[in-house]
C-alpha positions in Angstrom: 2.8 -11.5 -6.2 4.1 -14.4 -4.0 3.2 -16.9 -6.7 5.1 -14.8 -9.3 8.3 -14.8 -7.3 7.8 -18.5 -6.7 7.5 -19.0 -10.4 10.7 -16.9 -11.0 12.5 -19.1 -8.6 11.1 -22.3 -10.1 12.2 -21.3 -13.6 15.8 -20.5 -12.3 15.5 -16.9 -13.4 17.4 -15.6 -10.2 20.1 -18.2 -10.7 20.6 -17.2 -14.3 20.8 -13.5 -13.3 23.5 -14.2 -10.7 25.5 -16.5 -13.1 25.2 -13.9 -15.9 26.4 -11.1 -13.6 29.5 -13.1 -12.5 30.4 -14.2 -16.0 30.0 -10.6 -17.3 32.3 -9.3 -14.6 35.0 -11.9 -15.5 34.7 -11.0 -19.2 35.1 -7.3 -18.3 38.2 -8.0 -16.2 39.8 -10.0 -19.0 38.9 -7.4 -21.6 40.4 -4.7 -19.4 43.8 -6.4 -19.6 43.5 -7.7 -23.2 42.3 -4.5 -25.0 45.5 -2.4 -24.3 47.8 -5.4 -24.7 46.3 -6.1 -28.2 46.4 -2.4 -29.0 42.6 -2.4 -29.7 40.8 0.9 -29.9 39.8 2.5 -26.6 36.1 2.2 -27.4 36.5 -1.6 -27.5 35.9 -2.0 -23.8 32.9 0.3 -23.9 31.5 -1.9 -26.8 32.0 -5.1 -24.7 30.1 -3.5 -21.8 27.3 -2.4 -24.2 27.0 -6.0 -25.5 26.9 -7.4 -22.0 24.3 -4.9 -20.9 22.1 -5.8 -23.9 22.6 -9.5 -23.2 21.3 -9.3 -19.6 17.6 -8.8 -20.4 17.9 -11.4 -23.2 19.2 -14.0 -20.8 16.4 -13.2 -18.3 13.7 -13.5 -21.0 15.2 -16.8 -22.2 15.3 -18.2 -18.6 11.6 -17.3 -18.1 10.3 -18.4 -21.5 12.4 -21.5 -22.1 13.3 -24.6 -20.1 16.2 -27.0 -20.7 14.8 -30.7 -21.0 16.5 -34.0 -21.9 15.1 -33.4 -25.5 16.7 -29.9 -25.7 15.4 -26.4 -25.2 11.6 -26.1 -25.1 9.1 -23.3 -24.4 8.1 -23.5 -20.7 4.4 -23.7 -21.4 5.0 -26.8 -23.6 6.6 -28.8 -20.7 4.3 -30.8 -18.4 4.9 -29.5 -14.8 5.2 -33.1 -13.6 7.9 -33.8 -16.2 9.8 -30.6 -15.5 13.5 -31.0 -14.4 14.0 -27.4 -13.3 15.2 -28.5 -9.8 18.0 -30.6 -11.5 18.8 -27.6 -13.9 18.9 -25.4 -10.8 21.5 -27.6 -9.1 23.6 -27.5 -12.3 23.4 -23.7 -12.3 24.4 -23.6 -8.7 27.5 -25.7 -9.5 28.3 -23.3 -12.4 27.9 -20.3 -10.1 30.3 -21.9 -7.5 32.8 -22.7 -10.3 32.7 -19.2 -11.8 33.0 -17.6 -8.4 36.1 -19.8 -7.7 37.6 -18.5 -11.0 36.7 -14.9 -10.0 38.4 -15.2 -6.5 41.5 -16.9 -8.2 41.7 -14.0 -10.6 41.6 -11.4 -7.8 44.3 -13.2 -5.9 46.6 -13.5 -8.9 46.0 -9.9 -9.9 46.8 -8.6 -6.4 49.8 -10.8 -5.5 51.3 -11.9 -8.8 50.5 -9.3 -11.5 51.0 -6.2 -9.5 54.4 -4.6 -9.7 56.5 -2.8 -7.1 57.9 0.4 -8.5 60.8 0.1 -6.2 61.9 -3.1 -7.8 62.8 -1.3 -11.0 64.0 2.2 -10.1 63.8 4.7 -13.0 63.6 8.3 -13.7 59.8 8.0 -13.4 60.3 7.5 -9.6 60.5 11.3 -9.4 56.9 11.5 -10.4 54.4 10.6 -7.7 52.9 7.2 -8.7 50.5 6.2 -6.0 46.9 7.4 -6.1 47.4 8.8 -2.6 50.2 11.1 -3.8 48.7 12.3 -7.1 46.9 15.6 -6.7 43.2 15.4 -7.8 43.8 18.8 -9.4 46.4 17.4 -11.7 45.6 16.9 -15.4 47.1 16.0 -18.8 45.7 17.4 -22.0 46.4 14.8 -24.7 46.6 15.9 -28.3 43.2 16.0 -29.8 42.7 13.7 -32.7 42.4 15.3 -36.2 39.2 14.1 -37.7 39.3 16.5 -40.7 39.4 15.0 -44.2 42.7 16.8 -44.8 45.6 15.3 -42.7 47.4 18.6 -43.0 44.9 20.0 -40.5 46.7 18.1 -37.8 48.5 21.3 -36.7 45.0 22.8 -36.0 44.0 19.9 -33.7 47.4 20.0 -31.9 47.0 23.8 -31.6 43.6 23.5 -29.9 45.0 21.0 -27.4 48.0 23.2 -26.7 45.9 26.3 -26.2 43.7 24.4 -23.7 46.8 23.1 -21.9 48.2 26.7 -21.7 44.9 28.0 -20.4 44.7 25.4 -17.6 48.4 25.8 -16.8 47.7 29.4 -15.7 45.7 28.1 -12.8 48.1 28.1 -9.9 46.2 25.4 -7.9 46.3 23.0 -10.9 49.2 20.8 -11.9 49.1 20.5 -15.7 51.5 18.0 -17.5 53.7 19.8 -19.9 53.1 19.9 -23.6 56.0 17.8 -24.6 55.2 15.0 -22.2 51.5 14.9 -23.1 52.2 15.0 -26.8 54.7 12.1 -26.5 51.7 9.8 -26.4 50.3 11.1 -29.7 49.0 8.2 -31.9 50.1 5.5 -29.5 46.7 4.4 -28.3 47.9 3.6 -24.8 45.7 2.9 -21.9 44.8 6.2 -20.1 45.8 4.7 -16.8 49.3 4.0 -18.1 49.6 7.6 -19.5 48.3 9.1 -16.3 50.8 7.1 -14.2 53.7 8.2 -16.4 52.7 11.8 -16.2 51.7 11.8 -12.5 48.2 13.1 -13.0 44.7 12.1 -11.8 42.7 13.2 -14.8 43.1 13.2 -18.6 41.4 15.6 -21.1 41.1 14.1 -24.6 39.0 14.8 -27.7 38.9 15.3 -31.4 38.7 18.2 -33.8 37.0 18.3 -37.3 37.6 21.5 -39.3 35.6 22.0 -42.5 35.9 25.4 -44.1 34.7 27.9 -41.5 32.9 25.2 -39.5 34.5 23.3 -36.6 33.4 20.5 -34.4 35.3 19.9 -31.1 34.5 16.9 -28.9 36.1 16.8 -25.5 35.9 14.5 -22.5 37.4 14.5 -19.1 38.3 11.1 -17.7 39.3 10.1 -14.2 42.4 8.1 -15.0 42.4 5.4 -12.3 39.0 3.9 -13.2 38.1 5.4 -16.6 35.1 7.2 -15.2 33.9 10.0 -17.5 33.6 13.2 -15.4 32.4 15.3 -18.2 32.0 15.3 -22.0 30.6 17.6 -24.6 30.5 18.2 -28.4 30.7 21.7 -29.8 29.5 22.5 -33.4 30.4 26.1 -34.1 31.8 28.5 -36.6 35.6 28.7 -36.7 35.6 32.2 -35.2 34.0 30.8 -32.0 37.1 28.6 -31.4 38.3 30.8 -28.5 34.9 30.7 -26.8 35.0 26.9 -27.1 38.4 26.7 -25.5 37.2 28.9 -22.6 34.1 26.8 -22.2 36.0 23.5 -22.1 38.5 24.8 -19.6 35.8 26.1 -17.4 33.8 22.9 -17.5 37.0 20.9 -16.7 37.6 23.0 -13.6 34.0 22.7 -12.5 33.9 18.9 -13.0 37.1 18.4 -11.1 36.0 20.6 -8.2 32.5 19.2 -7.9 33.0 15.5 -8.7 36.5 14.8 -7.2 37.1 17.3 -4.4 35.6 17.4 -1.0 33.8 20.6 0.1 36.8 21.9 2.0 39.2 21.2 -0.9 36.8 22.9 -3.3 37.1 26.1 -1.3 40.9 25.8 -1.5 40.9 25.9 -5.3 40.0 29.5 -5.7 39.2 29.5 -9.4 36.0 30.7 -10.8 35.2 29.5 -14.3 34.6 33.2 -15.3 38.3 33.8 -14.6 39.2 31.4 -17.4 37.4 33.6 -20.0 40.1 35.5 -21.7 40.5 38.1 -24.3 40.7 36.7 -27.8 44.4 36.7 -28.9 43.2 37.7 -32.4 40.1 38.3 -34.4 41.8 37.1 -37.6 41.3 33.4 -38.1 43.9 33.2 -40.8 46.4 34.7 -38.5 45.5 32.3 -35.7 45.8 29.4 -38.2 49.3 30.5 -39.2 50.2 30.9 -35.5 49.1 27.3 -34.8 51.1 26.1 -37.7 54.2 28.0 -36.4 53.7 26.5 -32.9 53.5 23.0 -34.4 56.7 23.4 -36.4 58.9 25.2 -33.9 58.6 22.3 -31.4 60.5 20.1 -33.8 63.7 22.1 -33.4 65.2 21.2 -36.8 66.6 23.9 -39.0 64.0 23.6 -41.7 61.1 23.5 -39.3 62.3 26.5 -37.3 62.8 28.6 -40.5 59.3 27.6 -41.6 57.8 28.3 -38.2 59.3 31.8 -38.3 57.7 32.4 -41.7 54.3 31.3 -40.2 54.7 33.6 -37.2 55.7 36.5 -39.4 52.7 35.9 -41.6 50.4 35.9 -38.6 51.8 39.3 -37.5 51.4 40.7 -41.0 47.7 39.7 -40.9 47.2 41.1 -37.3 49.9 43.4 -35.9 48.0 43.4 -32.6 48.5 39.6 -32.1 50.9 39.6 -29.1 51.5 35.8 -29.0 52.5 35.8 -32.6 55.1 38.5 -32.0 56.5 36.2 -29.3 56.6 33.4 -31.8 58.6 35.7 -34.2 61.1 36.5 -31.4 61.6 32.9 -30.3 61.9 31.9 -34.0 64.9 34.3 -34.4 66.4 33.4 -31.0 66.2 29.7 -31.4 67.7 29.8 -34.9 70.6 31.7 -33.3 70.8 29.3 -30.3 71.0 26.3 -32.6 73.6 27.9 -34.8 71.5 28.5 -37.9 71.7 32.3 -37.6 74.1 34.8 -36.0 72.8 36.5 -32.9 74.3 39.8 -34.1 72.0 39.5 -37.2 68.7 38.4 -35.7 69.0 39.8 -32.1 67.6 43.3 -33.0 64.8 41.7 -34.9 63.9 39.4 -31.9 64.1 42.4 -29.5 61.8 44.5 -31.6 59.2 41.6 -31.6 59.4 41.2 -27.9 58.9 45.0 -27.3 55.9 44.9 -29.5 54.4 41.9 -27.6 54.9 43.6 -24.2 53.5 46.8 -25.5 50.3 44.9 -26.4 50.2 42.6 -23.3 52.6 43.7 -20.5 51.7 40.6 -18.4 52.4 38.0 -21.1 54.6 35.5 -19.4 55.8 34.0 -22.7 57.2 37.4 -23.8 59.2 37.9 -20.6 60.6 34.4 -21.0 61.5 35.2 -24.6 63.3 38.3 -23.5 65.3 36.3 -20.9 66.4 33.8 -23.6 67.4 36.6 -26.0 69.4 38.6 -23.5 71.3 35.5 -22.5 72.1 34.8 -26.1 73.3 38.4 -26.5 75.8 37.9 -23.6 73.9 39.4 -20.7 75.0 38.2 -17.2 72.8 35.8 -15.2 72.2 38.7 -12.8 70.6 40.6 -15.7 68.6 37.7 -17.2 67.4 36.0 -14.0 64.8 38.7 -13.0 63.3 38.5 -16.5 62.8 34.7 -16.2 61.6 34.9 -12.6 58.9 37.3 -13.8 57.9 34.9 -16.6 57.6 32.1 -14.1 55.6 34.3 -11.7 53.1 35.1 -14.5 53.0 31.5 -15.7 54.1 29.1 -12.9 53.3 25.9 -14.8 55.5 26.7 -17.8 58.2 24.1 -17.7 60.2 25.7 -20.4 60.5 29.0 -18.5 61.5 27.1 -15.4 64.2 25.3 -17.3 65.6 28.5 -18.7 65.6 30.1 -15.3 67.4 27.0 -13.8 70.3 27.5 -16.2 70.8 31.1 -14.9 71.2 29.6 -11.4 73.8 27.3 -12.8 75.7 30.2 -14.4 75.9 31.7 -10.9 77.3 28.4 -9.5 74.0 27.7 -7.6 73.8 24.0 -8.7 71.5 22.8 -5.9 69.0 25.6 -6.7 69.2 24.7 -10.4 68.5 21.1 -9.7 65.5 21.9 -7.5 64.0 24.1 -10.2 64.6 21.5 -12.8 62.9 18.9 -10.6 59.8 21.0 -10.7 60.0 21.4 -14.5 60.5 17.7 -14.8 57.4 17.0 -12.7 55.4 19.2 -15.0 56.9 17.8 -18.3 58.8 14.5 -17.6 59.1 13.6 -21.2 60.5 16.9 -22.5 63.8 16.2 -24.2 65.1 19.7 -23.3 64.3 19.2 -19.6 65.7 15.6 -19.6 68.9 16.9 -21.1 69.2 19.6 -18.5 68.2 17.7 -15.4 70.6 14.8 -16.4 73.4 17.4 -16.6 72.4 18.9 -13.3 72.3 15.5 -11.6 75.8 14.7 -12.8 77.2 18.0 -11.5 75.8 17.1 -8.0 77.4 13.6 -8.1 74.1 11.8 -8.9 75.8 9.8 -11.7 73.4 6.9 -11.8 70.5 9.3 -12.0 72.2 11.2 -14.8 72.9 8.0 -16.8 69.3 6.8 -16.2 67.9 10.1 -17.5 70.3 9.9 -20.5 68.9 6.4 -21.2 65.4 7.8 -21.0 66.2 10.6 -23.4 67.7 8.2 -25.9 64.6 5.9 -25.7 62.5 9.0 -26.5 64.5 10.1 -29.6 66.9 7.2 -30.6 67.4 8.6 -34.1 68.2 12.2 -33.2 71.4 13.8 -32.0 70.4 15.3 -28.7 70.8 12.1 -26.6 74.4 11.6 -27.8 75.3 15.3 -27.3 74.1 14.7 -23.7 76.3 11.7 -23.3 79.2 13.7 -24.7 78.6 16.4 -22.1 78.7 13.7 -19.3 81.8 12.2 -20.7 83.5 15.6 -20.8 82.7 16.2 -17.2 84.2 12.8 -16.4 87.3 13.9 -18.3 86.9 11.0 -20.8 87.6 13.1 -23.8 88.0 10.3 -26.2 84.5 9.0 -25.3 83.3 12.6 -25.6 84.6 12.7 -29.2 82.9 9.4 -30.0 79.6 10.6 -28.7 79.7 13.8 -30.7 80.5 11.7 -33.8 77.5 9.5 -33.0 75.4 12.7 -32.7 76.5 13.8 -36.2 75.8 10.4 -37.6 72.2 10.6 -36.3 71.8 14.3 -37.2 74.3 15.5 -39.9 72.8 19.0 -39.7 73.7 19.4 -36.0 75.9 22.5 -36.0 76.7 22.2 -32.2 78.0 18.6 -32.7 80.0 19.5 -35.8 81.6 22.4 -34.1 82.5 20.2 -31.1 84.0 17.6 -33.3 86.1 20.3 -35.1 87.3 21.5 -31.7 88.2 17.9 -30.5 90.0 17.2 -33.8 92.1 20.4 -33.5 93.1 19.6 -29.9 94.2 16.1 -30.8 96.1 17.4 -33.8 93.8 15.9 -36.5 93.8 19.2 -38.4 92.3 17.9 -41.7 89.3 16.5 -39.7 89.1 19.8 -37.8 88.8 21.7 -41.0 86.4 19.2 -42.5 83.9 19.4 -39.7 84.1 23.2 -39.5 83.4 23.4 -43.2 80.4 21.1 -42.8 79.0 23.4 -40.2 79.7 26.5 -42.3 78.0 24.9 -45.3 74.9 24.6 -43.2 75.1 28.2 -42.0 77.5 30.4 -43.9 76.9 33.2 -41.4 77.9 31.2 -38.3 80.8 33.0 -36.6 81.5 29.9 -34.5 82.0 27.8 -37.6 84.1 30.5 -39.1 86.2 30.7 -35.9 86.9 26.9 -35.9 87.7 26.9 -39.6 90.2 29.7 -39.1 91.9 27.9 -36.2 92.2 24.8 -38.4 94.0 26.9 -41.0 96.2 28.7 -38.4 97.4 25.4 -37.0 98.3 24.2 -40.5 100.4 27.4 -40.9 97.8 29.0 -43.3 97.6 32.2 -41.3 96.9 34.5 -44.2 93.9 32.4 -45.3 92.6 32.6 -41.7 93.1 36.3 -41.6 91.1 36.8 -44.9 88.3 34.6 -43.4 88.3 36.8 -40.3 88.1 39.9 -42.4 85.1 38.5 -44.2 83.3 37.8 -41.0 84.1 41.2 -39.4 82.7 43.0 -42.4 79.3 41.4 -41.5 79.7 41.4 -37.7 82.3 43.9 -36.5 81.4 43.6 -32.8 81.1 39.8 -32.6 83.0 38.6 -29.6 84.1 35.3 -31.2 85.6 37.2 -34.1 87.3 39.7 -31.8 88.7 36.8 -29.8 90.0 35.3 -33.0 91.6 38.6 -34.0 93.3 38.8 -30.5 94.6 35.2 -30.9 96.2 36.0 -34.3 98.0 38.9 -32.6 98.9 36.8 -29.5 100.4 33.9 -31.6 102.5 36.5 -33.5 103.8 37.9 -30.2 102.0 41.3 -30.6 100.8 41.5 -27.0 99.8 45.2 -27.0 97.4 44.6 -29.9 96.2 41.4 -28.2 95.3 43.3 -25.0 93.7 46.2 -26.9 91.5 43.8 -28.9 90.5 41.8 -25.8 89.6 45.0 -24.0 87.1 45.7 -26.8 85.7 42.1 -26.7 85.8 41.5 -22.9 85.9 44.9 -21.1 84.9 43.1 -17.8 88.4 41.5 -17.8 89.9 45.0 -17.5 87.8 46.4 -14.6 88.8 46.5 -10.9 88.3 43.8 -9.8 88.4 41.9 -13.1 85.1 40.3 -14.0 85.2 36.6 -14.9 82.5 34.8 -16.9 82.3 31.3 -18.2 83.4 30.5 -21.8 86.0 32.4 -23.9 86.4 35.0 -21.1 87.8 32.6 -18.6 90.2 31.0 -21.2 91.7 34.4 -21.9 92.0 35.4 -18.3 95.3 33.5 -17.6 96.8 34.8 -20.9 95.9 38.4 -19.9 97.6 37.8 -16.5 100.7 36.4 -18.2 100.9 39.4 -20.5 100.5 41.8 -17.6 103.4 40.0 -15.8 105.6 40.2 -18.9 105.0 44.0 -18.8 106.0 44.1 -15.1 102.4 44.7 -13.9 102.4 42.0 -11.3 99.6 43.5 -9.2 97.2 43.5 -12.2 98.3 39.9 -13.0 97.7 38.7 -9.5 94.3 40.4 -9.5 93.2 38.5 -12.6 94.4 35.2 -11.1 92.6 35.9 -7.9 89.4 36.7 -9.8 89.6 33.4 -11.7 90.1 31.4 -8.5 87.2 33.1 -6.9 85.0 32.4 -9.9 86.0 28.8 -10.3 86.1 27.6 -6.7 82.3 27.2 -6.2 82.0 25.8 -9.8 84.6 23.1 -9.7 81.9 20.3 -9.9 80.8 21.8 -13.2 84.1 21.3 -14.9 86.0 18.1 -15.8 87.8 16.4 -13.0 91.1 17.5 -14.6 90.1 21.1 -14.1 92.0 21.5 -10.8 95.3 20.6 -12.6 94.3 22.6 -15.7 93.9 25.8 -13.7 96.9 25.1 -11.5 99.2 24.5 -14.5 98.1 27.7 -16.2 98.5 29.7 -13.0 102.0 28.2 -12.5 102.9 29.1 -16.1 101.8 32.7 -15.4 103.9 32.9 -12.2 106.9 31.2 -13.7 106.7 28.2 -11.3 108.1 25.5 -13.6 108.1 22.7 -11.1 104.4 23.2 -10.2 103.5 23.5 -13.9 105.3 20.3 -14.8 103.7 18.5 -11.9 100.2 19.5 -12.8 100.7 18.8 -16.6 101.9 15.3 -15.8 98.9 14.8 -13.6 96.7 15.7 -16.6 98.6 13.2 -18.8 97.7 10.5 -16.2 94.1 11.4 -15.7 93.3 12.1 -19.4 93.3 15.4 -21.3 93.9 16.8 -24.8 96.9 19.1 -25.1 96.8 20.9 -28.5 96.0 24.3 -26.9 98.8 23.9 -24.4 101.4 22.9 -26.9 100.6 26.0 -29.1 100.4 28.6 -26.3 103.4 31.0 -26.0 102.7 31.0 -22.3 103.9 27.4 -22.2 106.2 27.3 -25.1 108.5 29.8 -23.4 109.6 26.9 -21.2 110.2 24.4 -24.0 114.0 24.4 -23.7 113.8 23.3 -20.1 114.5 19.5 -20.0 111.8 18.7 -17.5 109.3 20.7 -19.4 110.4 19.2 -22.8 109.9 15.8 -21.2 106.4 16.4 -20.1 105.6 18.0 -23.5 106.7 14.7 -25.1 104.3 12.9 -22.9 101.5 15.2 -23.8 102.2 14.8 -27.6 102.3 11.0 -27.1 99.0 11.1 -25.3 97.4 13.2 -28.1 98.9 10.9 -30.8 97.6 7.8 -29.2 94.0 9.2 -29.0 94.3 10.6 -32.5 95.4 7.3 -34.0 92.6 5.5 -32.1 89.9 7.9 -33.3 91.3 7.9 -36.9 91.1 4.1 -37.0 87.4 4.3 -36.0 86.7 6.7 -38.9 86.0 9.7 -36.7 89.1 11.7 -37.8 
C-alpha cells in the first residue's frame, strides 16, 4: 500500500487532483455570474457542474497513465524511470497551483469588497422588503408560474392555474409567508436568477416547475429550491390522470411544508410551525374537470383587468357554474366578474349588483368559511354605496379566514381610509405590500397612502416602480394624476389623465376625469368629447351620462341634457348619480323645493339629525343644502349641516388637495353670507391654484356677483381658468 501511494505521488496524481479542484471551483464561480448575465437557461450551471464532475476521474486517469516528457505526452510504462522528469513536472504543477490559488483569493476579495452592493446606497421601494438572509423568514416562499410544456400554447392558463392554486393553498398556512400572485407572476418568462427573484420578493425558498397536459393525462414536475445557494430541498414528478390534479396539488404543498420544516428549521422552530401535512388535504372544489378548466381560464383572464378580458373571464366563470352548480369558487368568480366590470365602469352597479349578490350568497351557502366570498361581498357592498362601518366587518372576516390574501388586505385598508384612519390604512397596506410587492393595485394604493401621510418621496418612488412595471398602461399615470390632485396642481393632474388615455384609450375612469377637468376649465367641447368617448365604450355608464349631460347644460343645451337624464332613469330610476343630476337641473333653475326633495331621495343621510356626511357627491351637496335651508329661514338646520361637514372633514384634511381649507371656508362663508371671508378664501385659491367652473356657475356664489369685490375676484378666477384652458388646448389636450 505504501509503494502505491508513493507511486501516486511520483506520478503527480495528487497535485493534478488539487489543481483540478481549484480550477473547477474558479470555473463554477465565473459561470455563476456569467450564466444569469448572458440570460442562459438555468440548467446551464448544472450542466457545467456535470461536465466538471465527469472530467475529474478522467484527469486522474490521465495523470496516472501518462507522463509529460520533452518529446510530448507518453504512456508512463514507456518512459525509462531514470529518464523520467516527473519531479520537474511536479514543480511546474506546484507553481500552477500557487498561481490559480492567487487568482481564487483575488476573486474572493473583489467579490466581497468591490462587487457587493449596499442596499442603503440606492434606496428604493424594495427597502420595505427584508433583504438580508438574517431577516428573511425561513418559512417564506414564492410560487413561480409553472412552465407550460404542453404542445398547445393555449394551455398556458392551465399551468398558471396550477401555480396559483398551489400558492393559495400554501397562503392559508398562518405561519408561512407566501409572496402574492401578482409579484410571483411578474417574473414569468424572464429567466432571472432565483436569488434575484427571492431577494425582490423577500423569501427564502422558491417553488417552480412545469405542467404538460395531454388529453386527460397530466405531468406535473415541481422542485423546491433554497434561494440563497440554489440547493434543491425537494423535487418530484407526477404522471397522473387529469382528475387527480387536486391530489397532486395537495401532495406538493404537503411535501413543500415537510421539506421546509425538516431541512431548514431547527427542532424548536419545527414545533412552532403547527402545520401537519394532512391539514393541507382539502375537499375537491369540483369533480368536473371541464368546469375546473373554465375556472382556471377565468382566473387567468380576470387578472388582466381590461374590459374585454373581464367580460371573457365572466363568461368562463358562468360556464364553470353551469357545469357544476356546487363549485363555490366559480360562484365567487362570477360575483367578482360583475363587480369589477362595474368598478372599472364597464357595467352599471344597479344592473349587475343583484347578479353579483346572488352568486356570493350561493358561494357562502356552499362554503360558509370561503374567505374569497367574504372579500367579494365586501367589495360589492362598497360599490353599492354601503358605509365603511358596514363593509369593514366583511373584509375583516375575509382576512381572518385567509390572512395571506394581499387583495383582501388592500380592500380592507381602503375602508380604514374612508373612516379617516390613514395611519391604519398605511400599516395594512405595508403588510399587503410585503406579501405582494409587485402588485399594481397594491402599489397604486400604498403610493396614495404614503402621500396622504406626507411621505412624498416614498409616494413618487412607488409611482416610478408602478410605471416601470406597466409603462404602456394607464394605471401609473392615473396614480400620478391622483398625486398631482392632492398637491393642488390641477393642470398637471389633467396632463397625467390625458397621458393615461393616450396609453389606454379604453380607460373609462381617465376619460371621465378628463371630461370633468375640461368642464371645470370651461373647455366644454372637450368635456363633451371625452364624455361621449366613455359612453361609447359603455352606453349604460351613468357616470358617463352624467358628465355628458353637464357638458350640454353648461352649453345652454338643457333640454338635451334633460332627455338624456330621462333615458338613464328609465333604466336605473334609483341611481344616485342620476338623482343628483336631476337635483342639479332643478337647483340651476332655482326650484329649491324640488332640489331638496330629490336630494332627500338620493342622500337621505343628509336629512337625518345629525346630518350624515360621506365622501363624494354627498359632501359636495352638503353646503348647497345648508344654503337652501338658510334661504328658507331654517338657520338651525343650516348650521347643523355645516357642523357635520366640518366634523367629517377635519380628520381627513390630509386626503384632500392643499386648497381644500380655502375651498371649504369659501363655501361656508357663501352659506352664511360672509362676503369678506368668501372673497379672501377665493383669492387664496387663485394664488395657490384651483379650477373654478363649478363656483362660477353656482347660484350660491352668483348671488353676490353684483358686489364689486366679488366681481373682481370672479374676474381673477375666470382669468386663471382661461390661462390653464389655453395652455392645455395648445398641448392638444382640450
